[in-house]
C-alpha positions in Angstrom: -20.6 -44.0 -47.7 -18.9 -43.4 -44.4 -19.9 -44.9 -41.1 -20.7 -42.7 -38.1 -22.0 -43.8 -34.7 -24.4 -41.8 -32.6 -25.9 -42.3 -29.1 -29.7 -42.2 -29.2 -32.0 -41.7 -26.3 -33.9 -44.9 -25.7 -37.2 -43.4 -26.6 -35.8 -42.0 -29.8 -34.3 -45.3 -30.7 -37.7 -47.0 -30.1 -39.5 -44.5 -32.3 -36.8 -44.8 -35.0 -37.2 -48.6 -35.0 -41.0 -48.4 -35.2 -40.8 -45.9 -38.0 -38.3 -48.1 -39.9 -40.7 -51.0 -39.5 -43.8 -49.0 -40.6 -42.0 -47.5 -43.7 -40.0 -50.5 -44.6 -36.9 -48.4 -44.6 -33.7 -48.9 -42.7 -32.8 -46.9 -39.7 -29.7 -45.6 -41.5 -31.8 -44.4 -44.5 -34.2 -42.6 -42.1 -31.3 -41.0 -40.2 -29.7 -39.9 -43.5 -33.0 -38.3 -44.7 -33.5 -36.6 -41.3 -30.0 -35.2 -41.3 -30.2 -34.0 -44.9 -33.4 -32.1 -44.1 -32.0 -30.7 -40.9 -28.8 -29.4 -42.7 -30.9 -27.9 -45.5 -33.1 -26.1 -43.0 -30.1 -24.8 -41.1 -28.5 -23.5 -44.2 -31.7 -21.8 -45.3 -32.1 -20.3 -41.8 -28.5 -19.0 -41.8 -28.9 -17.6 -45.3 -32.1 -15.8 -44.2 -30.4 -14.4 -41.1 -27.6 -13.1 -43.3 -30.1 -11.5 -45.6 -31.8 -9.9 -42.6 -28.5 -8.5 -41.3 -27.7 -7.2 -44.8 -31.1 -5.5 -45.0 -30.6 -3.9 -41.6 -27.2 -2.5 -42.7 -28.7 -1.2 -45.9 -31.5 0.5 -44.0 -29.0 2.0 -41.6 -27.2 3.5 -44.7 -30.5 4.9 -45.9 -30.9 2.5 -48.8 -34.7 2.2 -48.7 -37.5 1.6 -51.1 -40.5 4.0 -50.8 -43.8 2.2 -49.8 -45.7 3.9 -52.7 -43.2 2.5 -55.2 -43.6 -1.0 -53.8 -47.4 -0.8 -53.8 -47.3 0.5 -57.4 -44.9 -2.3 -58.4 -47.1 -5.0 -56.7 -50.2 -3.6 -58.4 -48.7 -4.4 -61.8 -47.9 -8.0 -61.1 -49.4 -10.3 -63.7 -50.1 -7.5 -66.1 -48.4 -6.4 -69.3 -47.0 -3.5 -67.3 -45.1 -5.8 -64.9 -41.6 -4.5 -64.2 -38.5 -5.1 -62.1 -38.8 -4.3 -58.4 -38.1 -0.7 -57.5 -34.5 0.1 -56.6 -33.5 1.4 -53.2 -32.8 5.1 -53.0 -31.2 7.3 -50.5 
């Protein structure tokens, strides 16, 4: 594992030390966990933003799903008539 140094604000350092004591974990372990969660959240946020941009582009091209088709599809969830989601149409 590589070593990286960071400068922490004094109050954050204090809270980190207290959390490490309470949880019986090292500060390094807590920092690794926090960074892993942060990176995962950022990746998810970026993926969702890209999906939003793709959806806006598709809507601008007229690739839309009719509301009635979505309502019908949702109404069949959990039944023997459940099907794939409706495809966009122009």
